PyMOL Python script that loads the backbone (N, CA, C, O; Angstrom):
from pymol import cmd

cmd.read_pdbstr("""\
ATOM      1  N   MET A   1       0.694  -1.496  -0.359  1.00  0.00           N
ATOM      2  CA  MET A   1      -0.126   0.116   0.098  1.00  0.00           C
ATOM      3  C   MET A   1       0.709   0.935   0.126  1.00  0.00           C
ATOM      4  O   MET A   1       0.454   1.716  -0.792  1.00  0.00           O
ATOM      5  N   GLU A   2       1.960   1.374   0.864  1.00  0.00           N
ATOM      6  CA  GLU A   2       3.521   2.144   1.243  1.00  0.00           C
ATOM      7  C   GLU A   2       3.260   2.859  -0.405  1.00  0.00           C
ATOM      8  O   GLU A   2       2.779   3.956  -0.686  1.00  0.00           O
ATOM      9  N   ARG A   3       3.971   1.366  -1.650  1.00  0.00           N
ATOM     10  CA  ARG A   3       4.649   0.782  -2.496  1.00  0.00           C
ATOM     11  C   ARG A   3       3.935   2.197  -3.428  1.00  0.00           C
ATOM     12  O   ARG A   3       4.546   3.012  -4.120  1.00  0.00           O
ATOM     13  N   LEU A   4       2.358   2.114  -3.127  1.00  0.00           N
ATOM     14  CA  LEU A   4       1.007   2.480  -4.276  1.00  0.00           C
ATOM     15  C   LEU A   4       1.273   4.122  -3.766  1.00  0.00           C
ATOM     16  O   LEU A   4       1.769   5.103  -4.320  1.00  0.00           O
ATOM     17  N   ASN A   5       0.936   3.980  -3.013  1.00  0.00           N
ATOM     18  CA  ASN A   5       0.427   5.848  -2.070  1.00  0.00           C
ATOM     19  C   ASN A   5       1.809   6.594  -2.401  1.00  0.00           C
ATOM     20  O   ASN A   5       1.783   7.699  -1.860  1.00  0.00           O
ATOM     21  N   SER A   6       3.410   6.310  -3.334  1.00  0.00           N
ATOM     22  CA  SER A   6       4.016   6.799  -3.321  1.00  0.00           C
ATOM     23  C   SER A   6       5.250   6.411  -4.650  1.00  0.00           C
ATOM     24  O   SER A   6       6.444   6.706  -4.709  1.00  0.00           O
ATOM     25  N   LYS A   7       4.089   5.389  -5.935  1.00  0.00           N
ATOM     26  CA  LYS A   7       4.385   5.657  -7.142  1.00  0.00           C
ATOM     27  C   LYS A   7       2.677   6.539  -7.341  1.00  0.00           C
ATOM     28  O   LYS A   7       3.073   7.513  -7.980  1.00  0.00           O
ATOM     29  N   LEU A   8       1.696   6.679  -7.243  1.00  0.00           N
ATOM     30  CA  LEU A   8       1.144   7.442  -7.126  1.00  0.00           C
ATOM     31  C   LEU A   8       1.052   9.016  -6.663  1.00  0.00           C
ATOM     32  O   LEU A   8       0.075   9.672  -7.026  1.00  0.00           O
ATOM     33  N   TYR A   9       1.635   9.355  -6.208  1.00  0.00           N
ATOM     34  CA  TYR A   9       2.083  10.521  -5.378  1.00  0.00           C
ATOM     35  C   TYR A   9       3.416  11.187  -6.469  1.00  0.00           C
ATOM     36  O   TYR A   9       3.677  12.389  -6.425  1.00  0.00           O
ATOM     37  N   LEU A  10       3.901  10.579  -7.068  1.00  0.00           N
ATOM     38  CA  LEU A  10       5.443  10.306  -7.761  1.00  0.00           C
ATOM     39  C   LEU A  10       4.981  11.034  -9.541  1.00  0.00           C
ATOM     40  O   LEU A  10       5.545  11.928 -10.173  1.00  0.00           O
ATOM     41  N   GLN A  11       3.225   9.828 -10.054  1.00  0.00           N
ATOM     42  CA  GLN A  11       2.590  10.493 -10.852  1.00  0.00           C
ATOM     43  C   GLN A  11       2.223  12.088 -11.316  1.00  0.00           C
ATOM     44  O   GLN A  11       2.341  12.833 -12.288  1.00  0.00           O
ATOM     45  N   ASN A  12       1.632  12.080  -9.761  1.00  0.00           N
ATOM     46  CA  ASN A  12       0.802  13.397  -9.151  1.00  0.00           C
ATOM     47  C   ASN A  12       1.224  14.369 -10.006  1.00  0.00           C
ATOM     48  O   ASN A  12       0.956  14.929 -11.069  1.00  0.00           O
ATOM     49  N   CYS A  13       2.799  14.302  -8.158  1.00  0.00           N
ATOM     50  CA  CYS A  13       3.580  15.223  -9.687  1.00  0.00           C
ATOM     51  C   CYS A  13       3.898  15.762 -10.295  1.00  0.00           C
ATOM     52  O   CYS A  13       3.990  16.977 -10.469  1.00  0.00           O
ATOM     53  N   TYR A  14       4.387  14.084 -11.231  1.00  0.00           N
ATOM     54  CA  TYR A  14       4.822  15.163 -12.930  1.00  0.00           C
ATOM     55  C   TYR A  14       3.885  15.810 -13.199  1.00  0.00           C
ATOM     56  O   TYR A  14       3.887  17.041 -13.187  1.00  0.00           O
ATOM     57  N   ILE A  15       2.474  14.773 -13.622  1.00  0.00           N
ATOM     58  CA  ILE A  15       1.282  15.707 -13.788  1.00  0.00           C
ATOM     59  C   ILE A  15       0.971  17.464 -14.025  1.00  0.00           C
ATOM     60  O   ILE A  15       0.582  18.283 -14.857  1.00  0.00           O
ATOM     61  N   MET A  16       1.536  17.294 -12.416  1.00  0.00           N
ATOM     62  CA  MET A  16       2.016  19.110 -12.201  1.00  0.00           C
ATOM     63  C   MET A  16       2.330  19.689 -12.915  1.00  0.00           C
ATOM     64  O   MET A  16       1.951  20.722 -13.469  1.00  0.00           O
ATOM     65  N   LYS A  17       3.312  18.863 -12.992  1.00  0.00           N
ATOM     66  CA  LYS A  17       4.703  20.103 -13.194  1.00  0.00           C
ATOM     67  C   LYS A  17       4.184  19.457 -14.602  1.00  0.00           C
ATOM     68  O   LYS A  17       3.004  19.808 -14.634  1.00  0.00           O
ATOM     69  N   GLU A  18       4.338  19.008 -15.300  1.00  0.00           N
ATOM     70  CA  GLU A  18       3.597  19.513 -16.720  1.00  0.00           C
ATOM     71  C   GLU A  18       2.657  19.956 -17.092  1.00  0.00           C
ATOM     72  O   GLU A  18       2.597  20.577 -18.153  1.00  0.00           O
ATOM     73  N   ASN A  19       1.514  19.725 -16.196  1.00  0.00           N
ATOM     74  CA  ASN A  19       0.248  21.001 -16.127  1.00  0.00           C
ATOM     75  C   ASN A  19       0.797  22.075 -16.242  1.00  0.00           C
ATOM     76  O   ASN A  19       0.809  22.741 -17.277  1.00  0.00           O
ATOM     77  N   GLU A  20       1.335  22.379 -15.160  1.00  0.00           N
ATOM     78  CA  GLU A  20       2.515  23.713 -15.343  1.00  0.00           C
ATOM     79  C   GLU A  20       2.986  24.697 -16.582  1.00  0.00           C
ATOM     80  O   GLU A  20       2.779  25.796 -17.096  1.00  0.00           O
ATOM     81  N   ARG A  21       3.765  23.504 -16.679  1.00  0.00           N
ATOM     82  CA  ARG A  21       4.809  23.425 -18.261  1.00  0.00           C
ATOM     83  C   ARG A  21       3.984  24.029 -19.570  1.00  0.00           C
ATOM     84  O   ARG A  21       4.315  24.827 -20.447  1.00  0.00           O
ATOM     85  N   LEU A  22       2.330  23.033 -19.217  1.00  0.00           N
ATOM     86  CA  LEU A  22       1.645  23.238 -20.618  1.00  0.00           C
ATOM     87  C   LEU A  22       0.664  25.154 -20.474  1.00  0.00           C
ATOM     88  O   LEU A  22       0.524  26.047 -21.310  1.00  0.00           O
ATOM     89  N   ARG A  23       0.307  25.056 -19.324  1.00  0.00           N
ATOM     90  CA  ARG A  23      -0.192  26.073 -18.711  1.00  0.00           C
ATOM     91  C   ARG A  23       0.437  27.514 -19.070  1.00  0.00           C
ATOM     92  O   ARG A  23      -0.333  28.399 -19.440  1.00  0.00           O
ATOM     93  N   LYS A  24       1.940  27.791 -18.960  1.00  0.00           N
ATOM     94  CA  LYS A  24       3.125  28.820 -19.226  1.00  0.00           C
ATOM     95  C   LYS A  24       3.174  28.306 -21.336  1.00  0.00           C
ATOM     96  O   LYS A  24       3.695  28.613 -22.409  1.00  0.00           O
ATOM     97  N   LYS A  25       2.929  28.070 -21.172  1.00  0.00           N
ATOM     98  CA  LYS A  25       3.076  27.703 -23.059  1.00  0.00           C
ATOM     99  C   LYS A  25       1.622  28.341 -23.316  1.00  0.00           C
ATOM    100  O   LYS A  25       1.483  29.478 -23.767  1.00  0.00           O
ATOM    101  N   ALA A  26       0.802  27.687 -23.060  1.00  0.00           N
ATOM    102  CA  ALA A  26      -0.686  28.797 -23.903  1.00  0.00           C
ATOM    103  C   ALA A  26      -1.067  29.838 -22.649  1.00  0.00           C
ATOM    104  O   ALA A  26      -2.201  30.215 -22.351  1.00  0.00           O
ATOM    105  N   GLN A  27      -0.133  30.106 -22.167  1.00  0.00           N
ATOM    106  CA  GLN A  27       0.130  32.128 -21.611  1.00  0.00           C
ATOM    107  C   GLN A  27       0.711  32.774 -23.032  1.00  0.00           C
ATOM    108  O   GLN A  27       0.210  33.711 -23.653  1.00  0.00           O
ATOM    109  N   LEU A  28       2.298  31.766 -23.488  1.00  0.00           N
ATOM    110  CA  LEU A  28       2.726  33.045 -24.330  1.00  0.00           C
ATOM    111  C   LEU A  28       2.591  32.871 -25.857  1.00  0.00           C
ATOM    112  O   LEU A  28       3.158  33.451 -26.783  1.00  0.00           O
ATOM    113  N   LEU A  29       1.170  31.373 -25.819  1.00  0.00           N
ATOM    114  CA  LEU A  29       0.711  31.730 -26.740  1.00  0.00           C
ATOM    115  C   LEU A  29      -1.097  32.724 -27.248  1.00  0.00           C
ATOM    116  O   LEU A  29      -1.805  33.401 -27.994  1.00  0.00           O
ATOM    117  N   ASN A  30      -0.876  32.111 -26.252  1.00  0.00           N
ATOM    118  CA  ASN A  30      -2.293  33.671 -26.071  1.00  0.00           C
ATOM    119  C   ASN A  30      -1.786  35.228 -25.894  1.00  0.00           C
ATOM    120  O   ASN A  30      -2.261  36.133 -26.580  1.00  0.00           O
ATOM    121  N   GLN A  31      -0.853  35.422 -24.980  1.00  0.00           N
ATOM    122  CA  GLN A  31       0.057  36.663 -25.592  1.00  0.00           C
ATOM    123  C   GLN A  31       0.171  36.854 -26.714  1.00  0.00           C
ATOM    124  O   GLN A  31      -0.618  37.752 -27.010  1.00  0.00           O
ATOM    125  N   GLU A  32       0.868  36.433 -27.801  1.00  0.00           N
ATOM    126  CA  GLU A  32       1.590  36.374 -29.393  1.00  0.00           C
ATOM    127  C   GLU A  32       0.023  36.466 -29.876  1.00  0.00           C
ATOM    128  O   GLU A  32      -0.182  37.419 -30.627  1.00  0.00           O
ATOM    129  N   ASN A  33      -1.142  35.635 -29.578  1.00  0.00           N
ATOM    130  CA  ASN A  33      -2.234  34.929 -30.359  1.00  0.00           C
ATOM    131  C   ASN A  33      -2.548  37.318 -30.518  1.00  0.00           C
ATOM    132  O   ASN A  33      -2.561  38.083 -31.483  1.00  0.00           O
ATOM    133  N   GLN A  34      -2.713  37.514 -29.077  1.00  0.00           N
ATOM    134  CA  GLN A  34      -3.534  38.403 -29.002  1.00  0.00           C
ATOM    135  C   GLN A  34      -2.666  39.762 -29.594  1.00  0.00           C
ATOM    136  O   GLN A  34      -3.294  40.762 -29.943  1.00  0.00           O
ATOM    137  N   ALA A  35      -0.847  39.701 -29.694  1.00  0.00           N
ATOM    138  CA  ALA A  35      -0.084  41.017 -30.416  1.00  0.00           C
ATOM    139  C   ALA A  35      -0.602  40.650 -32.323  1.00  0.00           C
ATOM    140  O   ALA A  35      -0.692  41.484 -33.224  1.00  0.00           O
ATOM    141  N   LEU A  36      -0.842  39.217 -32.401  1.00  0.00           N
ATOM    142  CA  LEU A  36      -0.606  39.314 -33.874  1.00  0.00           C
ATOM    143  C   LEU A  36      -2.834  39.716 -33.777  1.00  0.00           C
ATOM    144  O   LEU A  36      -3.176  40.515 -34.649  1.00  0.00           O
ATOM    145  N   LEU A  37      -3.288  39.520 -33.423  1.00  0.00           N
ATOM    146  CA  LEU A  37      -4.427  39.983 -33.674  1.00  0.00           C
ATOM    147  C   LEU A  37      -4.704  41.699 -33.448  1.00  0.00           C
ATOM    148  O   LEU A  37      -5.142  42.512 -34.263  1.00  0.00           O
ATOM    149  N   THR A  38      -4.219  41.923 -31.850  1.00  0.00           N
ATOM    150  CA  THR A  38      -4.135  43.269 -32.289  1.00  0.00           C
ATOM    151  C   THR A  38      -3.124  44.255 -33.707  1.00  0.00           C
ATOM    152  O   THR A  38      -3.462  45.426 -33.885  1.00  0.00           O
ATOM    153  N   GLU A  39      -1.881  43.627 -34.651  1.00  0.00           N
ATOM    154  CA  GLU A  39      -1.645  44.140 -35.699  1.00  0.00           C
ATOM    155  C   GLU A  39      -2.345  44.285 -36.255  1.00  0.00           C
ATOM    156  O   GLU A  39      -2.712  45.375 -36.694  1.00  0.00           O
ATOM    157  N   LEU A  40      -3.117  42.539 -36.588  1.00  0.00           N
ATOM    158  CA  LEU A  40      -3.796  42.607 -37.759  1.00  0.00           C
ATOM    159  C   LEU A  40      -4.741  43.900 -37.553  1.00  0.00           C
ATOM    160  O   LEU A  40      -4.665  44.671 -38.510  1.00  0.00           O
ATOM    161  N   LYS A  41      -5.732  44.371 -36.386  1.00  0.00           N
ATOM    162  CA  LYS A  41      -6.489  44.690 -36.140  1.00  0.00           C
ATOM    163  C   LYS A  41      -6.407  46.786 -37.390  1.00  0.00           C
ATOM    164  O   LYS A  41      -7.056  47.597 -38.050  1.00  0.00           O
ATOM    165  N   GLN A  42      -5.418  46.520 -36.973  1.00  0.00           N
ATOM    166  CA  GLN A  42      -3.709  47.932 -36.888  1.00  0.00           C
ATOM    167  C   GLN A  42      -4.209  47.746 -38.764  1.00  0.00           C
ATOM    168  O   GLN A  42      -4.882  48.514 -39.451  1.00  0.00           O
ATOM    169  N   LYS A  43      -3.833  46.988 -38.978  1.00  0.00           N
ATOM    170  CA  LYS A  43      -3.713  46.934 -40.569  1.00  0.00           C
ATOM    171  C   LYS A  43      -4.782  46.817 -41.017  1.00  0.00           C
ATOM    172  O   LYS A  43      -4.464  46.704 -42.200  1.00  0.00           O
ATOM    173  N   LEU A  44      -6.088  46.736 -41.004  1.00  0.00           N
ATOM    174  CA  LEU A  44      -7.228  46.685 -41.026  1.00  0.00           C
ATOM    175  C   LEU A  44      -7.611  47.839 -40.973  1.00  0.00           C
ATOM    176  O   LEU A  44      -7.939  48.105 -42.130  1.00  0.00           O
ATOM    177  N   SER A  45      -7.852  49.087 -40.071  1.00  0.00           N
ATOM    178  CA  SER A  45      -8.366  49.730 -39.613  1.00  0.00           C
ATOM    179  C   SER A  45      -7.614  50.717 -40.564  1.00  0.00           C
ATOM    180  O   SER A  45      -8.326  51.429 -41.271  1.00  0.00           O
ATOM    181  N   LYS A  46      -5.941  50.871 -40.686  1.00  0.00           N
ATOM    182  CA  LYS A  46      -5.231  51.393 -41.957  1.00  0.00           C
ATOM    183  C   LYS A  46      -5.957  51.966 -43.142  1.00  0.00           C
ATOM    184  O   LYS A  46      -6.069  53.082 -43.648  1.00  0.00           O
ATOM    185  N   GLY A  47      -6.735  49.860 -43.555  1.00  0.00           N
ATOM    186  CA  GLY A  47      -6.583  49.915 -45.153  1.00  0.00           C
ATOM    187  C   GLY A  47      -8.342  50.133 -45.441  1.00  0.00           C
ATOM    188  O   GLY A  47      -9.023  50.122 -46.466  1.00  0.00           O
ATOM    189  N   ASN A  48      -8.733  50.376 -43.619  1.00  0.00           N
ATOM    190  CA  ASN A  48     -10.236  51.470 -44.372  1.00  0.00           C
ATOM    191  C   ASN A  48     -10.594  52.072 -44.023  1.00  0.00           C
ATOM    192  O   ASN A  48     -11.819  52.088 -43.909  1.00  0.00           O
ATOM    193  N   LYS A  49      -9.629  53.285 -43.464  1.00  0.00           N
ATOM    194  CA  LYS A  49      -9.797  54.373 -43.471  1.00  0.00           C
ATOM    195  C   LYS A  49      -9.267  54.491 -44.709  1.00  0.00           C
ATOM    196  O   LYS A  49     -10.303  54.532 -45.373  1.00  0.00           O
ATOM    197  N   GLY A  50      -7.963  54.613 -45.850  1.00  0.00           N
ATOM    198  CA  GLY A  50      -7.720  53.684 -47.079  1.00  0.00           C
ATOM    199  C   GLY A  50      -9.414  53.987 -47.622  1.00  0.00           C
ATOM    200  O   GLY A  50      -9.813  55.151 -47.578  1.00  0.00           O
ATOM    201  N   ASN A  51     -10.158  53.113 -48.020  1.00  0.00           N
ATOM    202  CA  ASN A  51     -10.952  52.410 -48.627  1.00  0.00           C
ATOM    203  C   ASN A  51     -12.065  54.250 -47.973  1.00  0.00           C
ATOM    204  O   ASN A  51     -12.131  55.298 -48.616  1.00  0.00           O
ATOM    205  N   ASN A  52     -12.631  53.999 -46.782  1.00  0.00           N
ATOM    206  CA  ASN A  52     -13.150  55.031 -46.857  1.00  0.00           C
ATOM    207  C   ASN A  52     -13.182  56.645 -47.397  1.00  0.00           C
ATOM    208  O   ASN A  52     -14.075  57.402 -47.777  1.00  0.00           O
ATOM    209  N   ASN A  53     -12.048  56.725 -47.261  1.00  0.00           N
ATOM    210  CA  ASN A  53     -11.967  58.174 -48.534  1.00  0.00           C
ATOM    211  C   ASN A  53     -12.676  57.659 -50.224  1.00  0.00           C
ATOM    212  O   ASN A  53     -13.359  58.391 -50.941  1.00  0.00           O
ATOM    213  N   ASN A  54     -12.244  56.153 -50.547  1.00  0.00           N
ATOM    214  CA  ASN A  54     -12.877  55.975 -51.926  1.00  0.00           C
ATOM    215  C   ASN A  54     -14.148  55.755 -50.806  1.00  0.00           C
ATOM    216  O   ASN A  54     -14.523  56.737 -50.164  1.00  0.00           O
ATOM    217  N   ASN A  55     -14.626  54.775 -50.652  1.00  0.00           N
ATOM    218  CA  ASN A  55     -16.361  54.939 -50.227  1.00  0.00           C
ATOM    219  C   ASN A  55     -16.811  55.440 -50.210  1.00  0.00           C
ATOM    220  O   ASN A  55     -17.983  55.175 -50.476  1.00  0.00           O
ATOM    221  N   ASN A  56     -16.319  57.130 -49.784  1.00  0.00           N
ATOM    222  CA  ASN A  56     -17.224  58.784 -48.954  1.00  0.00           C
ATOM    223  C   ASN A  56     -17.317  58.907 -51.513  1.00  0.00           C
ATOM    224  O   ASN A  56     -18.435  59.094 -51.993  1.00  0.00           O
ATOM    225  N   ASN A  57     -16.599  58.825 -52.091  1.00  0.00           N
ATOM    226  CA  ASN A  57     -16.124  59.306 -53.386  1.00  0.00           C
ATOM    227  C   ASN A  57     -17.730  57.971 -53.644  1.00  0.00           C
ATOM    228  O   ASN A  57     -18.450  58.275 -54.595  1.00  0.00           O
ATOM    229  N   ASN A  58     -18.075  56.921 -52.993  1.00  0.00           N
ATOM    230  CA  ASN A  58     -19.295  56.258 -53.787  1.00  0.00           C
ATOM    231  C   ASN A  58     -20.228  56.265 -53.031  1.00  0.00           C
ATOM    232  O   ASN A  58     -20.453  55.484 -52.106  1.00  0.00           O
ATOM    233  N   ASN A  59     -20.955  57.337 -53.455  1.00  0.00           N
ATOM    234  CA  ASN A  59     -21.956  57.018 -51.375  1.00  0.00           C
ATOM    235  C   ASN A  59     -21.560  56.218 -51.038  1.00  0.00           C
ATOM    236  O   ASN A  59     -22.265  55.476 -51.722  1.00  0.00           O
ATOM    237  N   ASN A  60     -20.869  55.459 -50.425  1.00  0.00           N
ATOM    238  CA  ASN A  60     -20.284  55.018 -49.177  1.00  0.00           C
ATOM    239  C   ASN A  60     -21.378  54.219 -48.988  1.00  0.00           C
ATOM    240  O   ASN A  60     -22.314  54.252 -48.188  1.00  0.00           O
ATOM    241  N   ILE A  61     -21.006  53.344 -50.073  1.00  0.00           N
ATOM    242  CA  ILE A  61     -22.366  52.122 -50.101  1.00  0.00           C
ATOM    243  C   ILE A  61     -22.032  51.545 -48.815  1.00  0.00           C
ATOM    244  O   ILE A  61     -22.859  51.878 -47.967  1.00  0.00           O
ATOM    245  N   ASN A  62     -20.934  50.656 -48.285  1.00  0.00           N
ATOM    246  CA  ASN A  62     -20.997  49.606 -46.719  1.00  0.00           C
ATOM    247  C   ASN A  62     -20.640  50.714 -45.874  1.00  0.00           C
ATOM    248  O   ASN A  62     -19.773  50.215 -45.157  1.00  0.00           O
ATOM    249  N   GLY A  63     -20.743  51.621 -45.605  1.00  0.00           N
ATOM    250  CA  GLY A  63     -20.861  52.560 -44.705  1.00  0.00           C
ATOM    251  C   GLY A  63     -18.363  52.398 -43.967  1.00  0.00           C
ATOM    252  O   GLY A  63     -17.385  51.846 -44.470  1.00  0.00           O
ATOM    253  N   PRO A  64     -18.575  53.224 -42.710  1.00  0.00           N
ATOM    254  CA  PRO A  64     -17.817  53.690 -42.709  1.00  0.00           C
ATOM    255  C   PRO A  64     -16.449  52.376 -42.047  1.00  0.00           C
ATOM    256  O   PRO A  64     -15.407  51.789 -42.336  1.00  0.00           O
ATOM    257  N   ASN A  65     -17.030  52.486 -41.467  1.00  0.00           N
ATOM    258  CA  ASN A  65     -16.627  50.334 -40.537  1.00  0.00           C
ATOM    259  C   ASN A  65     -16.774  49.517 -40.399  1.00  0.00           C
ATOM    260  O   ASN A  65     -17.014  48.940 -39.339  1.00  0.00           O
ATOM    261  N   THR A  66     -16.595  48.697 -42.572  1.00  0.00           N
ATOM    262  CA  THR A  66     -16.785  47.986 -42.914  1.00  0.00           C
ATOM    263  C   THR A  66     -15.981  47.485 -42.357  1.00  0.00           C
ATOM    264  O   THR A  66     -15.272  48.393 -41.924  1.00  0.00           O
ATOM    265  N   LEU A  67     -15.457  46.230 -41.954  1.00  0.00           N
ATOM    266  CA  LEU A  67     -14.063  45.175 -42.037  1.00  0.00           C
ATOM    267  C   LEU A  67     -14.247  44.383 -42.905  1.00  0.00           C
ATOM    268  O   LEU A  67     -15.388  43.969 -43.107  1.00  0.00           O
ATOM    269  N   LEU A  68     -13.537  44.097 -43.407  1.00  0.00           N
ATOM    270  CA  LEU A  68     -13.537  43.591 -44.955  1.00  0.00           C
ATOM    271  C   LEU A  68     -12.835  41.924 -44.286  1.00  0.00           C
ATOM    272  O   LEU A  68     -11.888  41.672 -43.541  1.00  0.00           O
ATOM    273  N   ASP A  69     -14.126  40.833 -45.188  1.00  0.00           N
ATOM    274  CA  ASP A  69     -13.973  39.228 -45.060  1.00  0.00           C
ATOM    275  C   ASP A  69     -12.696  38.812 -45.452  1.00  0.00           C
ATOM    276  O   ASP A  69     -12.383  39.156 -46.592  1.00  0.00           O
ATOM    277  N   LEU A  70     -11.904  38.189 -44.843  1.00  0.00           N
ATOM    278  CA  LEU A  70     -10.605  38.014 -45.628  1.00  0.00           C
ATOM    279  C   LEU A  70     -11.115  36.513 -45.940  1.00  0.00           C
ATOM    280  O   LEU A  70     -11.375  36.448 -47.141  1.00  0.00           O
ATOM    281  N   SER A  71     -11.257  35.777 -45.550  1.00  0.00           N
ATOM    282  CA  SER A  71     -12.565  34.500 -46.278  1.00  0.00           C
ATOM    283  C   SER A  71     -12.527  34.993 -47.727  1.00  0.00           C
ATOM    284  O   SER A  71     -11.663  34.907 -48.599  1.00  0.00           O
ATOM    285  N   LEU A  72     -14.228  35.751 -47.683  1.00  0.00           N
ATOM    286  CA  LEU A  72     -14.288  35.130 -49.652  1.00  0.00           C
ATOM    287  C   LEU A  72     -13.768  36.797 -49.839  1.00  0.00           C
ATOM    288  O   LEU A  72     -14.626  37.619 -50.159  1.00  0.00           O
ATOM    289  N   SER A  73     -12.347  37.245 -49.628  1.00  0.00           N
ATOM    290  CA  SER A  73     -11.773  37.685 -50.449  1.00  0.00           C
ATOM    291  C   SER A  73     -11.219  36.474 -50.779  1.00  0.00           C
ATOM    292  O   SER A  73     -11.469  36.192 -51.952  1.00  0.00           O
ATOM    293  N   SER A  74     -10.464  35.519 -50.120  1.00  0.00           N
ATOM    294  CA  SER A  74      -9.110  34.922 -50.368  1.00  0.00           C
ATOM    295  C   SER A  74      -9.675  33.615 -51.670  1.00  0.00           C
ATOM    296  O   SER A  74      -9.088  33.063 -52.601  1.00  0.00           O
ATOM    297  N   SER A  75     -11.035  33.534 -51.138  1.00  0.00           N
ATOM    298  CA  SER A  75     -11.459  32.485 -52.267  1.00  0.00           C
ATOM    299  C   SER A  75     -12.001  33.277 -53.542  1.00  0.00           C
ATOM    300  O   SER A  75     -11.780  32.728 -54.622  1.00  0.00           O
ATOM    301  N   SER A  76     -12.679  34.493 -53.562  1.00  0.00           N
ATOM    302  CA  SER A  76     -12.836  35.206 -54.747  1.00  0.00           C
ATOM    303  C   SER A  76     -12.171  34.884 -55.313  1.00  0.00           C
ATOM    304  O   SER A  76     -12.343  34.005 -56.157  1.00  0.00           O
ATOM    305  N   THR A  77     -10.261  35.954 -54.886  1.00  0.00           N
ATOM    306  CA  THR A  77      -9.433  34.997 -55.879  1.00  0.00           C
ATOM    307  C   THR A  77      -8.822  34.923 -56.485  1.00  0.00           C
ATOM    308  O   THR A  77      -8.203  35.563 -57.335  1.00  0.00           O
ATOM    309  N   GLN A  78      -9.056  32.910 -55.578  1.00  0.00           N
ATOM    310  CA  GLN A  78      -8.680  31.439 -55.714  1.00  0.00           C
ATOM    311  C   GLN A  78      -9.638  31.404 -57.391  1.00  0.00           C
ATOM    312  O   GLN A  78      -9.159  31.293 -58.520  1.00  0.00           O
ATOM    313  N   ASN A  79     -11.442  31.577 -56.881  1.00  0.00           N
ATOM    314  CA  ASN A  79     -11.766  31.437 -58.015  1.00  0.00           C
ATOM    315  C   ASN A  79     -11.436  32.179 -60.235  1.00  0.00           C
ATOM    316  O   ASN A  79     -11.297  31.890 -61.424  1.00  0.00           O
ATOM    317  N   ALA A  80     -11.525  33.336 -59.062  1.00  0.00           N
ATOM    318  CA  ALA A  80     -10.960  34.628 -60.309  1.00  0.00           C
ATOM    319  C   ALA A  80      -9.715  33.741 -61.610  1.00  0.00           C
ATOM    320  O   ALA A  80      -9.516  33.801 -62.823  1.00  0.00           O
ATOM    321  N   SER A  81      -9.155  32.988 -60.438  1.00  0.00           N
ATOM    322  CA  SER A  81      -8.023  32.671 -60.831  1.00  0.00           C
ATOM    323  C   SER A  81      -7.845  31.322 -61.493  1.00  0.00           C
ATOM    324  O   SER A  81      -6.883  31.079 -62.221  1.00  0.00           O
ATOM    325  N   ASN A  82      -8.498  30.731 -61.304  1.00  0.00           N
ATOM    326  CA  ASN A  82      -9.008  29.248 -61.448  1.00  0.00           C
ATOM    327  C   ASN A  82      -9.811  29.649 -62.962  1.00  0.00           C
ATOM    328  O   ASN A  82      -9.943  28.686 -63.717  1.00  0.00           O
ATOM    329  N   SER A  83     -10.244  30.720 -63.360  1.00  0.00           N
ATOM    330  CA  SER A  83     -11.130  30.965 -64.385  1.00  0.00           C
ATOM    331  C   SER A  83     -10.286  31.356 -65.329  1.00  0.00           C
ATOM    332  O   SER A  83     -10.579  31.339 -66.524  1.00  0.00           O
ATOM    333  N   THR A  84      -8.861  31.845 -64.739  1.00  0.00           N
ATOM    334  CA  THR A  84      -8.233  32.075 -66.294  1.00  0.00           C
ATOM    335  C   THR A  84      -8.306  31.281 -66.787  1.00  0.00           C
ATOM    336  O   THR A  84      -9.038  31.232 -67.776  1.00  0.00           O
ATOM    337  N   ASN A  85      -7.476  30.065 -66.300  1.00  0.00           N
ATOM    338  CA  ASN A  85      -6.948  29.183 -66.020  1.00  0.00           C
ATOM    339  C   ASN A  85      -7.751  28.096 -67.180  1.00  0.00           C
ATOM    340  O   ASN A  85      -7.445  26.904 -67.223  1.00  0.00           O
TER     341      ASN A  85
END
""", "prot")
cmd.dss("prot")
cmd.show_as("cartoon", "prot")
cmd.util.cbc("prot")
cmd.orient("prot")
């Protein structure tokens, strides 16, 4: 019984250590994701400011705060390139 308790204790210590390592890794990944998201928002904001001047000249159809949908723009670009082949 004592041997089993010791074994379980060591396994528990290992699991807690691994959990702490993974928690730190998750925190670093979260910080990196937040930084990338901030960078993306800044780039989109700068892009929208440039587009807003053009939109104002075209009766501002989409509104001043329209965000680009990257998934749609990439798929339409792929479709256009595929149709020319």
